Every structure is written in structure tokens, then in C-alpha cells.
N, C-alpha and C positions, 0 to 999 in steps of 0.2 A: 386921593385914592379912596374908593368906597370901602366900607367896613367889610371885613372878610367873614363869611358865614361858615361855621364848622358843620360838617356832615360826617356821620359814622355809618359805614355800610357793613352789615354783618353778612358774610358769605360762607357757604359750606366748604369751599376749597379755594383758599386765597391764591395759590400758585396758578391754577387754571384761570381764575378770574383776572389776575394780573397779565397772564400771557395773552388773553383775549383783549384786554384793555390797552396793552402796549401796541397791538396791531392797529387799534382804532385811535389811540391818543398817545402816541410815543412821546410827544413833546411835554406831557405831564411829568415825566420821569427824568431823573439824572441820566445823562447820556452814557456815563460809564457803566451804570447798572444795566441799561438796555443792551449794550454791546457785549458785555462780559458774561452775562448770565440770564438776562431777561427775567421772566416771572419767577423762576426758581431762585435766583439771587435776591430779588426783592423780598421774597417770602423768608428766605434764610436770614437775611439781615434783620428783618422785623422780629423773627422768633428768637434768634440766638443772641442778638445784641439788644434789641428793644424789648417791648413787653407784648409783642404779637400784633402791633398795629403799624401799618405803613401809611404815612400822610403824604398827599400831594397838595402843596399850597399854591396860591396865586393862579387858580384855574378860573377862567371866565366862562360863565354859562348863563344864558338868558339875562345878560347885562348885570349879573351879580358876580362878585369875587368870592370864590369858594376855596376852602381847605378841606379836602375829603380824606377820611381815614378808612382803611379797609382792615377788618379783623375777622378772624375765624369765629363763626357763630358759637361753636362749642366753648371757645375761650371767653367770649362775651358773657355767656350764661354762667360759666364757672366764676367769673369775677363778680357778677351780680349777686350770686348766692353766697360766695365764700370769701370775697375780697382777697383773692389770691395775689393780685398785684395792686389792687385798690386804685386802678387807673381809669378804666371805663366805668366801673361802678361809681367812682367819685363824680364823674361827669353826669351820670344819671341821677344823682341826688339833687341836681339843680333842674329848673324847668327846661324841658326839651320838647320838640315836636316830633313824635314818632310818625313817620310818613307811611311806611309799610311795615306791618307786624304779622308775619306769617306764623310765628311761634309764640305769640301772646307774650312778648317781652314786657309789655306794660303791666300785665298781671304778675309776672315773675319779679318785676322791679319793686313790687310792694314789700317784699322781704328785705330788699336793700334799703328802702325808705325807713322801715321799722328799725333796722339795725342802726341807721344814721341817727334817728331820734334817740335811741338808747345811748349811743356813744356821746351825743351832744349833752343829754341830761346829766350824764356822769361828770361832765366838765363844767356844768353850770351851778351857780349857787342856789340856795333854797327858793329865792324869788327872782324873777326876771321877766322881761317883756317878750311878746311874740316875735318882735324884730330881732331881739338878742338870740332867741332860739334858732331862727333861720340863719342868722349870721354864723352861729356856732356850727350848725350843720354844714353850711357852705365852706367854712374854714377847714373842716376835717381833711379834705383832699388836698389842701395847700400846706398843711403842717409838714415841714421838712423839705418842701419843694425848693430845689436850689434856685429856680428862676425867681422866687420871691425875694432873693437877696439883691438882685440887680436888674432883672428883666421883666418885672411885673409892676403894675400900678399898686402902690402900697395901700390904696383904699379900694382895691378890687372887690373884696368880699362885700363891703357895705354898698357899693354901687350895684352889685348884682342883686342884693336883697331889696334895696330901695326901688330899683327899676322894675322888679318882677314880684313885688310883695303879694298881690292877689293870686299869682300863679303858685307861689310857695304855699299860700293858705289852702288852695284847692288840692295841691299835691299831698299835703301832710294832714289835712283835716281828719280822714278816716283813722289814721294811727293815733292822733291826739285824742280823738273821741274814745278809742279803745283804752288808752291809758287813763283817761278820765273815769271810765267805767270801772277800771280796776283800782280806783282811788289813789293812783300814783300822782295825778295832777289835779289841780283845782284852778278854775279860770274866773277872772273878774274883769269888768270893762276897764279899758285904759283910754279910749278915745281914738280917733283916726282909724276906726274899723279894726283895731287890734286889741289884744287882751293882755292883762297882767297874768302871769302864771306862777303858781307856787307848787313845789314838788315835795314829795315824801323823801327825805334823805336818810331814812333808817336803813339798817343792814339788810332787812328783808327786801325792801324796795331795790336796794343796790344789787342784791343777788339776782333779782328778776331782770334788771337791766343788763347785767353781765350775761345772763343766760340767753338774752336776745341778740347778743353780738354774734358775728359769723364764726364758724368753727375754727378757722385758721387763727383768728385773733384770740379766741378763748384758749386754744391749745398753747399758744405762746405765753399768754398770761398765766396759765396753769403751771407751766414750767418754772416761771419766776416767782409765783406767789404760793404755789402748792395747790393740791386738789383734794376734794373729798368725794366720796361715793354719793351718788344721787339716790334718794328714796322715792319710789313711786307710791308707796303706801306704808302702813305700819310694818316695819321690819323688812320690807321688800326692796332690794337693791336693784337699780336699773344698770344697764351697761354703760351709761353716760356719766362721766365725772364732771363735777362742778368746780369752778375756780373757788379757792378758799378766800372768803371775804371776811377780813378782820377789821378793816378800816376803809371807809369810802374814799378818803383822800389817797390812800395807798393804791387802791384799785384804779382810781381815775388817773393817777400819775403813771401807773404801769401801762394802762391802755394807751395813754397819750404817747408814751415812748415807743410802743409797738407800732402804732399808726405812723408816727413820725419816721420810723425806720423804713416802713413799707413805702411811704411816699418818697422819701429821699432816694432809695434804691431805684424805684420805678421811674422817677423823674430824671435821674442821671442816665439810666439806660436808654430811655426814650430820647433824651437830648442827643446822645451820641449817635443813636440809630437815625435820628432825624437829619443830622448833618450829613451823614453818609447817603441817606435816601434822596435828598433833594439837590445835592451838589453844593459846591462852595458859594456860587453866586447867589442862589436863592436862599441858602442858609444865612449868608451875611445880610441880605436884604431883610429877612424875617427877624433876625436878632436885632438889627439896627432899629427896626420899627418898634420892637418890644422895649428896647432900652430907652428910646425917645419917649415912649408913653410913660415908662417908669420915672424918667427924669422929670417930666412935667408934673407928675404926682408928688414928687419929693420937694419941689420948689416951694 
């Protein structure tokens, strides 16, 4: 079987889109969903059980095997900016080809990439390599993912980074240059076209990295670690609270727990939604292929 290519389609109205697509490609959907509710049921299952994305796997198009997901454009943008589910935003932290971009998602995604770099730096030691940085970024969206326990290649993250290293470099170069300018990072040659990186691990640098995390993550961390009022100038208090940073390790551990919880909930919801959406036969086929791939990596 050829390798399955993942596509994400952002649409303004998923229900209308699915209703039209069912008329054109009914065989892409589980038969029970088509006959019991059509586009309305497909969208309801994706929203109420999953994380707002409906996937149709094993679709042949131009001699390629596809798995395409359909998401509401508003939900996609919200996840990019705020990591509400950390599902689609996690996918967009890895190299992707944006085929059509009517809302300049690529520009919006720069905020997501900056947040990913900040989160990864909080989890990394004072010195590390460029490969280790991208591996840590890539691993963020797999922390807590239930599939990693039994249905994913245990070396998946390293394979993604090694196979697409130049693409990771081009994606994250602007953000790394920005952090270098702010003297948060220093670079030295390592060989193989990558760099050794050292970072400032002081409390001020830690506060800056935390401030670059999405609002939903900061708010949860603030509830657990406490908050302080932010000052915009001498004695002037802004309306935005900052997470209380007393220890870098404490902050990093807290953020890791927050992200792990987000990923665990999202992956579990999407797994249940996926089984319902594709039907028993396709779900069993997909799960079997994942488990076989995982088993080969564990041998």
C-alpha cells in the first residue's frame, strides 16, 4: 500500500461542505452516518465528540492514497493562536505544504511557531543542538497522546526531524533570529549544517518565554503557580497578569503537565470520533496498520 498523505481542509461551514461532498463522494463516509444524518451528523460527531475535525481515510485521488480532514476555519485559527485543543496547531508546528491560503494562515502560524519555540526552550537544558530543539518542538504535540503507548512508531519524532531537517530550519529561522537578537540564544557551529545552541536560563528569560505561550496555557499555569500584575512602565499596571515565575524547573514542569493534559484529552476525543466517523472496518484497518508500524519500531 502506498503511503497515506494527510490533508487538512479549512472550510467556513463544515455541515454544508459535508452535505455537498456526500452527494459527490458518498463512499468516503461511514454508511451509517450517511443514512442516519448526513452532513449534520458528521459535523455533530466531529464537534461534540472529537475536536472539530472529521477525517476520511483511504481515499484514492490521482494515484495517491489520502486521509483528508475537514475543520471549521474559525476553529483552525483559534487553535493556531490559543492552542485551545492543541490538535491542528500541533500539526502546523511541523513542515507542511499550504496549498491554498485565502486567510493568510501561513502568516498567522508564525505566532504558533514562536509559542512552540518558547515551550521547547523551557524544556531544554542550557546547551543543546539544533536537532534536539526541533525534536523537542515536534514532541510537544505527542506528549500525552494515547496512541504513542501502542499505535505509533516509538522513533516517530526523530524520523520526522531527520527526514525534514532543512524544512524545520527554514520554518523556525525567523523566530530563532529574533530570540538571538534578544540575547536569549547564542549559536555556534556544530557541523552537518546545524548549530550548537546555548540559552539564557535566568528568571527574566524564563518570564519572557512564558509570556510568549498561548493565553490558554498561561491562564492554566497562572491558576497553578499564581500570578502577578504586569507593569508597562514605572508604576503603571496593565490589564494582563503574568505567571509567577519563582523557579524555571517549576514553570517547565507545570507547562509540561498542562500540555500533556491537553494532548491526552484531544487525542482521546479524536480517537473515539474517528472510530465513529469511518466505521468499524476502516477503523480496524487503520488501527492495525498503526500497530504494525509501532511493533516494527519496538523490535
